[in-house]
Residue, then its C-alpha position, 0 to 999 in steps of 0.5 A: m853282087g858288086d859292080q865289077y870284078s877283075v882277076q889276072y889269068d896266068r896264060l902259061d898256067d895249066e888251068p884252061l882259060s874257060v875254067a878261069v872265066a867261069d871261076a871269075v863269074a862265079t866269084f862275081r856272082d857269089e855262087d858256086v861255079t857248078a850253079l852256072e850254065p855251061l860256058h859253051y852256051s855263051i861262047n865257043a870255049e875252044a875258040l876262046e882258048r885258042l885266041f889267047e894261047p901261047r903261040a910259036d912267036g910268044l904270047r899275044t900282046g894285044g886284043s880282047v874279047t867281050f861276051e855275055y855269060c850268066d847275066c854278066l859282061v865278061t872281057v878277056t884281054a891279051d894281057g891276061e885280065i878277066h873283067v866281069e861286070s853286070a850285063 
């Protein structure tokens, strides 16, 4: 496992943010995504999606959320970055 991993998430893509987060953590841990515990054990995935989804007045321009998932510290930012590091 490296020290950290970051990936850019396209907020206008059809892939759910929760899937992108799980994929990023799996990549960081060098594990298959199916080996990870379900994301909803760590954070309300639906609320995470709603926080960063496009709004009527455009995309959210600021803010971030950080949480622990599978022994990793995950930060999702409004500009679409998913940052993963060891917890």
